[in-house]
TIVO-199551 format. One record per residue (C-alpha): residue number from 1; residue in one letter; chain; x, y, z. Coordinates in nm, 4 decimals. Example, Ala and Ser with C-alpha at 12.3 -4.5 7.8 and 13.67 -1.06 7.14 Angstrom:
   pos   code   unit         c1         c2         c3
     1      a      A     1.2300    -0.4500     0.7800
     2      s      A     1.3670    -0.1060     0.7140
This chain:
   pos   code   unit         c1         c2         c3
     1      x      A     0.2684    -4.7798     0.5472
     2      x      A     0.2731    -4.4175     0.5808
     3      x      A    -0.0838    -4.2811     0.5600
     4      x      A     0.0029    -4.0221     0.3089
     5      x      A     0.1735    -4.3128     0.0763
     6      x      A    -0.1315    -4.5220     0.1246
     7      x      A    -0.3607    -4.2615     0.0305
     8      x      A    -0.1470    -4.1865    -0.2825
     9      x      A    -0.1631    -4.5680    -0.3668
    10      x      A    -0.5447    -4.5487    -0.3111
    11      x      A    -0.6091    -4.2431    -0.5149
    12      x      A    -0.3784    -4.3879    -0.7874
    13      x      A    -0.5441    -4.7275    -0.8050
    14      x      A    -0.9029    -4.5831    -0.8065
    15      x      A    -0.8479    -4.3435    -1.0834
    16      x      A    -0.6331    -4.5585    -1.2976
    17      x      A    -0.8696    -4.8601    -1.2984
    18      x      A    -1.0615    -4.9066    -1.6107
    19      x      A    -1.1632    -5.2609    -1.5492
    20      x      A    -1.4848    -5.3790    -1.3796
    21      x      A    -1.4963    -5.4214    -1.0189
    22      x      A    -1.3443    -5.7620    -0.9027
    23      x      A    -1.6491    -5.9364    -0.7313
    24      x      A    -1.6154    -6.2849    -0.6304
    25      x      A    -1.8734    -6.5473    -0.5457
    26      x      A    -1.9096    -6.7020    -0.1982
    27      x      A    -1.7571    -7.0323    -0.1856
    28      x      A    -1.9273    -7.3841    -0.2482
    29      x      A    -1.9523    -7.5490     0.0786
    30      x      A    -1.7687    -7.8689     0.0872
    31      x      A    -1.8828    -8.1914    -0.1083
    32      x      A    -2.2547    -8.1619    -0.0390
    33      x      A    -2.4500    -8.4879    -0.0675
    34      x      A    -2.7726    -8.6415     0.0278
    35      x      A    -2.6025    -8.7350     0.3817
    36      x      A    -2.3298    -8.4480     0.3923
    37      x      A    -2.4775    -8.1170     0.4094
    38      x      A    -2.3387    -7.7607     0.4807
    39      x      A    -2.4787    -7.4267     0.5671
    40      x      A    -2.3437    -7.0576     0.6197
    41      x      A    -2.2779    -6.9462     0.9466
    42      x      A    -2.2193    -6.5622     0.9864
    43      x      A    -2.0500    -6.4555     1.3183
    44      x      A    -2.0049    -6.0594     1.3606
    45      x      A    -1.6688    -5.9475     1.4099
    46      x      A    -1.6936    -5.5697     1.3856
    47      x      A    -1.9446    -5.2972     1.4264
    48      x      A    -1.9338    -4.9534     1.3881
    49      x      A    -2.2118    -4.6835     1.4341
    50      x      A    -1.9920    -4.3672     1.4332
    51      x      A    -2.1102    -4.2498     1.7786
    52      x      A    -1.7651    -4.2988     1.8853
    53      x      A    -1.5502    -4.3083     1.5612
    54      x      A    -1.2380    -4.1052     1.6375
    55      x      A    -1.0514    -4.4302     1.7066
    56      x      A    -1.2290    -4.6691     1.4796
    57      x      A    -1.1528    -4.5188     1.1386
    58      x      A    -0.8269    -4.3986     0.9701
    59      x      A    -0.9293    -4.0956     0.7400
    60      x      A    -0.6856    -4.0507     0.4186
    61      x      A    -0.8639    -3.7680     0.2715
    62      x      A    -1.0039    -3.4348     0.4201
    63      x      A    -1.3371    -3.4833     0.2446
    64      x      A    -1.4177    -3.7240     0.5137
    65      x      A    -1.5706    -3.5976     0.8011
    66      x      A    -1.8593    -3.6733     1.0786
    67      x      A    -2.1758    -3.5130     1.0389
    68      x      A    -2.4446    -3.4564     1.3150
    69      x      A    -2.6737    -3.2649     1.0700
    70      x      A    -3.0042    -3.4395     1.1330
    71      x      A    -3.1151    -3.4350     0.7894
    72      x      A    -2.8063    -3.6285     0.6944
    73      x      A    -2.7645    -3.8637     0.9934
    74      x      A    -2.8767    -4.2093     0.9185
    75      x      A    -2.9109    -4.3192     1.2664
    76      x      A    -2.7969    -4.2178     1.6444
    77      x      A    -2.6281    -3.8614     1.6666
    78      x      A    -2.3374    -3.9243     1.3924
    79      x      A    -2.2941    -4.0635     1.0505
    80      x      A    -1.9646    -4.0415     0.8241
    81      x      A    -1.9922    -3.8049     0.5456
    82      x      A    -1.8088    -3.8407     0.2043
    83      x      A    -1.7541    -3.5695    -0.0410
    84      x      A    -1.5929    -3.4829    -0.3694
    85      x      A    -1.3891    -3.7080    -0.6128
    86      x      A    -1.2106    -3.9479    -0.3865
    87      x      A    -1.2651    -3.9501    -0.0329
    88      x      A    -1.1225    -4.2557     0.1412
    89      x      A    -1.1423    -4.3855     0.4905
    90      x      A    -1.0280    -4.7326     0.6376
    91      x      A    -1.0853    -4.9196     0.9421
    92      x      A    -0.7395    -5.0061     1.0983
    93      x      A    -0.6267    -5.3893     1.0179
    94      x      A    -0.5905    -5.4344     1.4171
    95      x      A    -0.9336    -5.3891     1.4716
    96      x      A    -1.0505    -5.6529     1.2201
    97      x      A    -0.7678    -5.9112     1.2259
    98      x      A    -0.8944    -6.0465     0.9095
    99      x      A    -0.7901    -6.4321     0.8469
   100      x      A    -0.6431    -6.5274     0.5078
   101      x      A    -0.8733    -6.7738     0.3402
   102      x      A    -1.1725    -6.6669     0.5151
   103      x      A    -1.4723    -6.5116     0.3768
   104      x      A    -1.6228    -6.1796     0.5096
   105      x      A    -1.9056    -6.0127     0.4604
   106      x      A    -1.9281    -5.5841     0.4814
   107      x      A    -2.2828    -5.4433     0.5312
   108      x      A    -2.3624    -5.0940     0.5871
   109      x      A    -2.6455    -4.8438     0.5244
   110      x      A    -2.5970    -4.5453     0.2963
   111      x      A    -2.7703    -4.2169     0.2008
   112      x      A    -2.6800    -4.0591    -0.1235
   113      x      A    -2.7370    -3.6797    -0.0931
   114      x      A    -2.5948    -3.5647    -0.4371
   115      x      A    -2.4457    -3.7316    -0.7614
   116      x      A    -2.2919    -3.5380    -1.0300
   117      x      A    -2.3199    -3.8247    -1.2881
   118      x      A    -2.4515    -4.1879    -1.3028
   119      x      A    -2.0920    -4.2770    -1.2174
   120      x      A    -2.1130    -4.1374    -0.8757
   121      x      A    -2.1146    -4.4308    -0.6352
   122      x      A    -2.0124    -4.5777    -0.3095
   123      x      A    -1.7333    -4.8156    -0.3282
   124      x      A    -1.6185    -5.0850    -0.0726
   125      x      A    -1.2367    -5.1646    -0.1085
   126      x      A    -1.0207    -5.4559     0.0150
   127      x      A    -0.6984    -5.2853     0.1097
   128      x      A    -0.3337    -5.4269     0.1605
   129      x      A    -0.1315    -5.2399     0.4013
   130      x      A     0.1554    -5.4816     0.3813
   131      x      A     0.2201    -5.5488     0.0011
   132      x      A     0.0548    -5.5298    -0.3344
   133      x      A    -0.1869    -5.8067    -0.4211
   134      x      A    -0.2334    -5.9089    -0.8044
   135      x      A    -0.0364    -5.6279    -0.8860
   136      x      A    -0.2969    -5.3838    -0.6741
   137      x      A    -0.2748    -5.2385    -0.3458
   138      x      A    -0.6538    -5.1714    -0.3423
   139      x      A    -0.9195    -5.4474    -0.4808
   140      x      A    -1.2596    -5.2920    -0.5588
   141      x      A    -1.5348    -5.5232    -0.4535
   142      x      A    -1.8187    -5.2956    -0.5389
   143      x      A    -2.1225    -5.1042    -0.4131
   144      x      A    -2.4461    -4.9475    -0.5470
   145      x      A    -2.4517    -4.6889    -0.8031
   146      x      A    -2.6233    -4.3521    -0.7671
   147      x      A    -2.8098    -4.3322    -1.0626
   148      x      A    -2.9613    -3.9620    -1.0272
   149      x      A    -2.9106    -3.6570    -0.8386
   150      x      A    -3.2305    -3.7101    -0.6281
   151      x      A    -3.1464    -3.8655    -0.2688
   152      x      A    -3.1507    -4.2249    -0.2266
   153      x      A    -3.0868    -4.4551     0.0619
   154      x      A    -3.0582    -4.8243     0.1147
   155      x      A    -2.8531    -5.1032     0.2397
   156      x      A    -2.5531    -5.2747     0.0958
   157      x      A    -2.3787    -5.5989     0.1441
   158      x      A    -2.0474    -5.7462    -0.0106
   159      x      A    -1.8522    -6.0608     0.0377
   160      x      A    -1.5217    -6.1649    -0.0409
   161      x      A    -1.2503    -6.4291     0.0371
   162      x      A    -0.9501    -6.2725     0.1771
   163      x      A    -0.6170    -6.3529     0.0044
   164      x      A    -0.3394    -6.5353     0.1453
   165      x      A    -0.1808    -6.2377     0.2873
   166      x      A    -0.1843    -6.0520     0.6221
   167      x      A    -0.2422    -5.6759     0.6935
   168      x      A    -0.5636    -5.6802     0.5017
   169      x      A    -0.8528    -5.4178     0.5900
   170      x      A    -1.1586    -5.2734     0.4268
   171      x      A    -1.2301    -4.9343     0.3358
   172      x      A    -1.4782    -4.7111     0.1665
   173      x      A    -1.4594    -4.4622    -0.1135
   174      x      A    -1.6710    -4.2822    -0.3873
   175      x      A    -1.6540    -4.0707    -0.6747
   176      x      A    -1.8522    -3.7689    -0.7965
   177      x      A    -2.1012    -3.7753    -0.5094
   178      x      A    -2.1814    -3.6750    -0.1623
   179      x      A    -2.3324    -3.9801     0.0579
   180      x      A    -2.3453    -4.0665     0.4234
   181      x      A    -2.2415    -4.4095     0.5737
   182      x      A    -2.3717    -4.5702     0.8777
   183      x      A    -2.4021    -4.8947     1.0677
   184      x      A    -2.1202    -5.0778     0.9225
   185      x      A    -2.0869    -5.4563     0.9923
   186      x      A    -1.8308    -5.7063     0.9264
   187      x      A    -1.9345    -6.0572     0.9453
   188      x      A    -1.7246    -6.3812     0.9099
   189      x      A    -1.8781    -6.6686     0.7048
   190      x      A    -1.7959    -7.0146     0.7975
   191      x      A    -1.9257    -7.3561     0.6820
   192      x      A    -2.1060    -7.5607     0.9138
   193      x      A    -2.1519    -7.9484     0.8655
   194      x      A    -2.5110    -8.0458     0.9452
   195      x      A    -2.5719    -8.3682     1.1162
   196      x      A    -2.6391    -8.6627     0.8733
   197      x      A    -2.9747    -8.7377     0.7742
   198      x      A    -3.0749    -9.0353     0.5939
   199      x      A    -3.4494    -9.0717     0.4483
   200      x      A    -3.6209    -9.4213     0.4902
   201      x      A    -3.7155    -9.3729     0.1111
   202      x      A    -3.3662    -9.4028     0.0056
   203      x      A    -3.3006    -9.7170     0.2097
   204      x      A    -3.1641    -9.9887    -0.0327
   205      x      A    -3.3959   -10.2494     0.1450
   206      x      A    -3.7288   -10.0661     0.2065
   207      x      A    -3.9297   -10.3621     0.3158
   208      x      A    -3.6657   -10.4158     0.6218
   209      x      A    -3.7819   -10.0760     0.7345
   210      x      A    -4.1452   -10.1867     0.7408
   211      x      A    -4.0418   -10.4904     1.0387
């Protein structure tokens, strides 16, 4: 998809959406019972610290740029700065190869420099570059609110199950604010079956266990 058309889709989707962000919970792992237990395993599939970001992001609005200002940078020499009503950048899908049906977690550090209103926020986006999903090209999976004009910083983490479609990627945007992003990590969440364990106290014939 032409990046200018994609930017138009992103802008239209973000501006016209009046519904709360769609945030789906992590999946429940298998049919767990006293002998059959699962746990989450996280595998990092992508990391970006913006020290060499030229080939790692696709900027869809001129209000996204790298900053080297020590007062703004979160870590290292560079961070990315988003300013204005609709700054948008995405990670090229070829760098992620998101697998349909799998759960991915997006983590990042942020710093809010300015917010014009309580509605100024950082948003994590799931973006389809191939076709619309559920009638949308962009699915907003949430982000922290910038509740005042005073500087605010922290970390955020969002998880989402990838729909049954290829060409999916993650992006970032915001509204009515100026903020910094850095140290983006994307992890795949897998379910791992733990070794079966049977407690002696649950044995149907406890006396036999004593011989």
